[in-house]
VOVEX-734388 format. One record per residue (C-alpha): residue number from 1; residue in one letter; x, y, z. Coordinates in Angstrom, 1 decimal. Layout:
BEGIN
+-----+---+--------+--------+--------+
:   k : r :      x :      y :      z :
+-----+---+--------+--------+--------+
: NUM : a :      X :      Y :      Z :
...
+-----+---+--------+--------+--------+
This chain:
BEGIN
+-----+---+--------+--------+--------+
:   k : r :      x :      y :      z :
+-----+---+--------+--------+--------+
:   1 : x :   10.9 :  -14.1 :  -13.1 :
:   2 : x :   10.7 :  -10.3 :  -12.8 :
:   3 : x :   13.5 :   -8.7 :  -10.8 :
:   4 : x :   11.2 :   -5.7 :  -10.1 :
:   5 : x :    9.6 :   -5.8 :   -6.7 :
:   6 : x :    7.2 :   -3.3 :   -5.2 :
:   7 : x :    5.9 :   -2.3 :   -1.8 :
:   8 : x :    2.3 :   -2.7 :   -0.8 :
:   9 : x :    1.0 :   -1.5 :    2.5 :
:  10 : x :   -2.2 :   -2.7 :    4.2 :
:  11 : x :   -3.3 :    0.6 :    5.8 :
:  12 : x :   -4.7 :    0.9 :    9.4 :
:  13 : x :   -8.3 :    1.0 :    8.3 :
:  14 : x :   -8.0 :   -2.4 :    6.5 :
:  15 : x :   -6.0 :   -3.9 :    9.4 :
:  16 : x :   -8.7 :   -2.7 :   11.8 :
:  17 : x :  -11.4 :   -4.3 :    9.7 :
:  18 : x :   -9.4 :   -7.7 :    9.5 :
:  19 : x :   -8.8 :   -7.5 :    5.8 :
:  20 : x :   -5.1 :   -8.5 :    5.7 :
:  21 : x :   -5.9 :  -12.0 :    4.6 :
:  22 : x :   -8.5 :  -10.8 :    2.0 :
:  23 : x :   -5.9 :   -8.5 :    0.4 :
:  24 : x :   -3.2 :  -11.1 :    0.4 :
:  25 : x :   -5.7 :  -13.6 :   -1.2 :
:  26 : x :   -6.4 :  -11.1 :   -4.0 :
:  27 : x :   -2.7 :  -10.6 :   -4.6 :
:  28 : x :   -2.0 :  -14.4 :   -4.7 :
:  29 : x :   -5.1 :  -15.0 :   -6.9 :
:  30 : x :   -3.6 :  -12.4 :   -9.4 :
:  31 : x :   -0.3 :  -14.4 :   -9.3 :
:  32 : x :    1.7 :  -11.9 :   -7.2 :
:  33 : x :    4.1 :  -13.4 :   -4.6 :
:  34 : x :    4.5 :  -11.9 :   -1.2 :
:  35 : x :    8.3 :  -12.0 :   -0.6 :
:  36 : x :    8.4 :  -10.5 :    2.9 :
:  37 : x :    5.9 :   -8.8 :    5.2 :
:  38 : x :    5.6 :   -7.6 :    8.8 :
:  39 : x :    3.2 :   -5.6 :   11.0 :
:  40 : x :    4.5 :   -2.3 :   12.3 :
:  41 : x :    3.1 :    0.8 :   14.0 :
:  42 : x :    4.6 :    4.0 :   12.6 :
:  43 : x :    5.1 :    7.0 :   14.7 :
:  44 : x :    3.8 :   10.3 :   13.3 :
:  45 : x :    7.4 :   11.3 :   12.5 :
:  46 : x :    8.1 :    8.0 :   10.7 :
:  47 : x :    4.9 :    8.5 :    8.6 :
:  48 : x :    6.0 :   12.0 :    7.8 :
:  49 : x :    9.4 :   10.8 :    6.7 :
:  50 : x :    7.8 :    8.0 :    4.6 :
:  51 : x :    5.4 :   10.5 :    2.9 :
:  52 : x :    8.0 :   13.3 :    2.5 :
:  53 : x :    7.3 :   13.4 :   -1.2 :
:  54 : x :    3.9 :   15.1 :   -0.2 :
:  55 : x :    5.6 :   17.8 :    1.9 :
:  56 : x :    3.6 :   21.1 :    1.5 :
:  57 : x :    0.4 :   19.4 :    0.4 :
:  58 : x :   -2.7 :   20.2 :    2.5 :
:  59 : x :   -3.5 :   16.5 :    3.1 :
:  60 : x :   -0.1 :   15.5 :    4.6 :
:  61 : x :   -0.9 :   16.1 :    8.2 :
:  62 : x :   -4.2 :   14.1 :    8.1 :
:  63 : x :   -2.4 :   11.3 :    6.1 :
:  64 : x :    0.4 :   11.0 :    8.7 :
:  65 : x :   -2.1 :   11.0 :   11.6 :
:  66 : x :   -4.0 :    8.3 :    9.9 :
:  67 : x :   -1.0 :    6.1 :    9.0 :
:  68 : x :    0.4 :    6.4 :   12.6 :
:  69 : x :   -3.0 :    5.7 :   14.1 :
:  70 : x :   -2.8 :    2.0 :   14.1 :
:  71 : x :   -0.8 :   -1.0 :   12.8 :
:  72 : x :    0.1 :   -1.4 :    9.1 :
:  73 : x :    1.3 :   -4.3 :    7.1 :
:  74 : x :    4.0 :   -3.4 :    4.6 :
:  75 : x :    5.0 :   -6.2 :    2.2 :
:  76 : x :    7.4 :   -6.7 :   -0.7 :
:  77 : x :    5.6 :   -8.1 :   -3.7 :
:  78 : x :    6.9 :   -9.5 :   -7.0 :
:  79 : x :    5.5 :  -11.3 :  -10.1 :
:  80 : x :    6.6 :  -12.7 :  -13.4 :
:  81 : x :    5.1 :   -9.7 :  -15.2 :
:  82 : x :    5.1 :   -5.9 :  -14.8 :
:  83 : x :    4.8 :   -6.0 :  -11.0 :
:  84 : x :    4.3 :   -2.3 :  -10.4 :
:  85 : x :    1.6 :   -1.6 :  -13.0 :
:  86 : x :    0.0 :   -4.9 :  -12.2 :
:  87 : x :   -0.3 :   -4.1 :   -8.5 :
:  88 : x :   -1.6 :   -0.6 :   -9.3 :
:  89 : x :   -4.3 :   -2.0 :  -11.6 :
:  90 : x :   -5.3 :   -4.6 :   -8.9 :
:  91 : x :   -5.7 :   -2.0 :   -6.2 :
:  92 : x :   -7.4 :    0.7 :   -8.3 :
:  93 : x :   -7.5 :    4.5 :   -8.3 :
:  94 : x :   -6.5 :    6.3 :   -5.1 :
:  95 : x :  -10.0 :    7.6 :   -4.8 :
:  96 : x :  -12.2 :    4.6 :   -4.3 :
:  97 : x :  -15.2 :    6.4 :   -5.9 :
:  98 : x :  -13.1 :    6.5 :   -9.1 :
:  99 : x :  -11.7 :    2.9 :   -8.8 :
: 100 : x :  -12.9 :    0.2 :  -11.1 :
: 101 : x :  -15.3 :   -2.5 :   -9.8 :
: 102 : x :  -13.3 :   -5.5 :   -8.6 :
: 103 : x :  -10.3 :   -3.5 :   -7.5 :
: 104 : x :   -9.2 :   -3.5 :   -3.9 :
: 105 : x :  -10.0 :    0.1 :   -3.3 :
: 106 : x :  -13.4 :   -0.1 :   -5.0 :
: 107 : x :  -14.4 :   -3.1 :   -3.0 :
: 108 : x :  -12.8 :   -2.5 :    0.4 :
: 109 : x :  -11.9 :    1.2 :    0.8 :
: 110 : x :  -13.9 :    3.5 :    3.1 :
: 111 : x :  -12.8 :    6.9 :    1.8 :
: 112 : x :  -10.1 :    8.7 :    0.0 :
: 113 : x :   -7.8 :    8.7 :    3.1 :
: 114 : x :   -9.0 :    5.3 :    4.4 :
: 115 : x :   -8.4 :    3.6 :    1.0 :
: 116 : x :   -7.1 :    0.3 :    2.5 :
: 117 : x :   -3.8 :    0.1 :    0.7 :
: 118 : x :   -0.7 :    2.0 :   -0.5 :
: 119 : x :    1.4 :    0.8 :   -3.4 :
: 120 : x :    4.6 :    2.3 :   -4.9 :
: 121 : x :    4.0 :    4.2 :   -8.1 :
: 122 : x :    7.3 :    3.5 :   -9.9 :
: 123 : x :   10.5 :    1.4 :   -9.8 :
: 124 : x :   12.6 :    4.1 :   -8.1 :
: 125 : x :    9.9 :    4.8 :   -5.5 :
: 126 : x :    9.5 :    1.1 :   -4.9 :
: 127 : x :   13.2 :    0.7 :   -4.1 :
: 128 : x :   13.1 :    3.7 :   -1.7 :
: 129 : x :    9.9 :    2.6 :    0.0 :
: 130 : x :   11.1 :   -1.1 :    0.4 :
: 131 : x :   14.3 :    0.2 :    1.9 :
: 132 : x :   12.3 :    2.3 :    4.4 :
: 133 : x :   10.6 :   -0.9 :    5.9 :
: 134 : x :   13.1 :   -3.7 :    5.0 :
: 135 : x :   16.8 :   -3.5 :    5.4 :
+-----+---+--------+--------+--------+
């Protein structure tokens, strides 16, 4: 079993459209295990802290308003393989217009901002992001 875990967040747009179960189903069908999860509602300041890596980028304010605009479902995910690259392949490119058919973002996302899910992009990021939501 892989010791590498990653964070996946079901974003407000997907929560609002009742897609939590669909996203978990896709994870489990691809042999990922959800280790822990919860529903939370971030404040703007919490979203800003979570996305601090994007400080100074023009989209940060819009992203933080969006991520604090409704409940989200962060979850810790693991697998027997390369969890991080596997999850990123499953969810697809950040821009749903560039995501491969069959990926979460291609199939479920509404726009570049409302792209249904967030996933950690590396092992160090995953540890930091998991710690943000799960102590």
